[in-house]
LOSEMI-257831 format. One record per residue (C-alpha): residue in one letter; x, y, z. Coordinates in nm, 4 decimals. Example, Ala and Ser with C-alpha at 12.3 -4.5 7.8 and 13.67 -1.06 7.14 Angstrom:
<site aa="A" px="1.2300" py="-0.4500" pz="0.7800"/>
<site aa="S" px="1.3670" py="-0.1060" pz="0.7140"/>
// end
This chain:
<site aa="M" px="-1.7259" py="2.4626" pz="2.0329"/>
<site aa="A" px="-1.7785" py="2.8269" pz="1.9598"/>
<site aa="A" px="-1.8284" py="2.9815" pz="1.6129"/>
<site aa="T" px="-1.7242" py="3.3425" pz="1.5125"/>
<site aa="T" px="-1.7378" py="3.5003" pz="1.1665"/>
<site aa="V" px="-1.4444" py="3.6928" pz="1.0236"/>
<site aa="R" px="-1.3943" py="3.8801" pz="0.6993"/>
<site aa="T" px="-1.1140" py="3.8721" pz="0.4551"/>
<site aa="N" px="-0.9710" py="4.2009" pz="0.3471"/>
<site aa="R" px="-0.8588" py="4.2967" pz="-0.0044"/>
<site aa="K" px="-0.5415" py="4.0994" pz="0.0420"/>
<site aa="Y" px="-0.7280" py="3.7955" pz="0.1798"/>
<site aa="R" px="-0.6020" py="3.8380" pz="0.5286"/>
<site aa="I" px="-0.8105" py="3.7581" pz="0.8342"/>
<site aa="V" px="-0.7902" py="3.8466" pz="1.1949"/>
<site aa="I" px="-0.8016" py="3.5547" pz="1.4412"/>
<site aa="P" px="-1.0519" py="3.6373" pz="1.7031"/>
<site aa="R" px="-0.9374" py="3.6791" pz="2.0574"/>
<site aa="A" px="-1.1060" py="3.3573" pz="2.1683"/>
<site aa="G" px="-0.9097" py="3.1620" pz="1.9013"/>
<site aa="R" px="-0.5835" py="3.3255" pz="2.0008"/>
<site aa="E" px="-0.6281" py="3.2453" pz="2.3596"/>
<site aa="A" px="-0.7383" py="2.8901" pz="2.2933"/>
<site aa="L" px="-0.4338" py="2.8228" pz="2.0871"/>
<site aa="Q" px="-0.2131" py="3.0414" pz="2.3107"/>
<site aa="L" px="-0.0831" py="3.2313" pz="2.0085"/>
<site aa="R" px="0.1773" py="3.4955" pz="2.0247"/>
<site aa="P" px="0.2968" py="3.7316" pz="1.7547"/>
<site aa="D" px="0.4903" py="3.5695" pz="1.4765"/>
<site aa="D" px="0.3831" py="3.2105" pz="1.5761"/>
<site aa="T" px="0.3622" py="2.9699" pz="1.2848"/>
<site aa="L" px="0.0283" py="2.8037" pz="1.2163"/>
<site aa="L" px="-0.0734" py="2.5010" pz="1.0087"/>
<site aa="F" px="-0.3570" py="2.5812" pz="0.7641"/>
<site aa="V" px="-0.5203" py="2.2511" pz="0.6769"/>
<site aa="V" px="-0.7889" py="2.2261" pz="0.4026"/>
<site aa="S" px="-1.0233" py="1.9300" pz="0.4360"/>
<site aa="G" px="-1.3015" py="1.9323" pz="0.1849"/>
<site aa="H" px="-1.4879" py="2.2650" pz="0.2335"/>
<site aa="S" px="-1.3437" py="2.3112" pz="0.5831"/>
<site aa="V" px="-1.0237" py="2.4639" pz="0.7242"/>
<site aa="I" px="-0.8479" py="2.3469" pz="1.0355"/>
<site aa="L" px="-0.6186" py="2.6067" pz="1.1867"/>
<site aa="R" px="-0.3650" py="2.4554" pz="1.4358"/>
<site aa="R" px="-0.0400" py="2.5656" pz="1.6107"/>
<site aa="R" px="0.2600" py="2.4380" pz="1.4322"/>
<site aa="P" px="0.4220" py="2.1824" pz="1.6590"/>
<site aa="A" px="0.7876" py="2.2177" pz="1.7501"/>
<site aa="S" px="0.8460" py="1.8644" pz="1.6312"/>
<site aa="F" px="0.6128" py="1.6915" pz="1.3833"/>
<site aa="T" px="0.7569" py="1.3537" pz="1.4960"/>
<site aa="E" px="0.6616" py="1.4141" pz="1.8638"/>
<site aa="A" px="0.3191" py="1.5515" pz="1.7562"/>
<site aa="M" px="0.2387" py="1.2308" pz="1.5679"/>
<site aa="R" px="0.3899" py="0.9881" pz="1.8220"/>
<site aa="G" px="0.1155" py="0.7662" pz="1.9633"/>
<site aa="L" px="-0.1640" py="0.8761" pz="1.7195"/>
<site aa="T" px="-0.2236" py="0.5098" pz="1.6182"/>
<site aa="K" px="-0.1567" py="0.3414" pz="1.9454"/>
<site aa="E" px="-0.5142" py="0.2238" pz="1.9610"/>
<site aa="L" px="-0.4674" py="0.0375" pz="1.6334"/>
<site aa="W" px="-0.1799" py="-0.1669" pz="1.7403"/>
<site aa="P" px="-0.1529" py="-0.4008" pz="2.0365"/>
<site aa="A" px="0.0787" py="-0.3498" pz="2.3234"/>
<site aa="D" px="0.2783" py="-0.6602" pz="2.2169"/>
<site aa="P" px="0.3507" py="-0.6589" pz="1.8502"/>
<site aa="A" px="0.5036" py="-1.0081" pz="1.8571"/>
<site aa="D" px="0.1972" py="-1.1538" pz="1.9930"/>
<site aa="W" px="-0.0158" py="-0.9894" pz="1.7404"/>
<site aa="L" px="0.2014" py="-1.1061" pz="1.4587"/>
<site aa="E" px="0.1848" py="-1.4662" pz="1.5945"/>
<site aa="K" px="-0.1912" py="-1.4516" pz="1.5861"/>
<site aa="V" px="-0.2044" py="-1.3144" pz="1.2403"/>
<site aa="Q" px="0.0224" py="-1.5845" pz="1.1149"/>
<site aa="A" px="-0.1711" py="-1.8582" pz="1.2881"/>
<site aa="A" px="-0.4848" py="-1.7236" pz="1.1288"/>
<site aa="R" px="-0.3333" py="-1.7641" pz="0.7785"/>
<site aa="E" px="-0.2707" py="-2.1314" pz="0.8312"/>
// end
């Protein structure tokens, strides 16, 4: 991961460095997500579909067969 410093101007605007623009494949007038997490900021491209962007994010949390998992949970309660 590369780090670069940028400055804000009097209107609190910043210029995204070329490496960042290229990494995100940004074009003029693209919309970005500005996520504040504690004392950090995450800058991401805005997905065309938030539903598609989130699809599969928790797949490692859930088993391939939900019915089998539910059966095991219910058996453990008995």
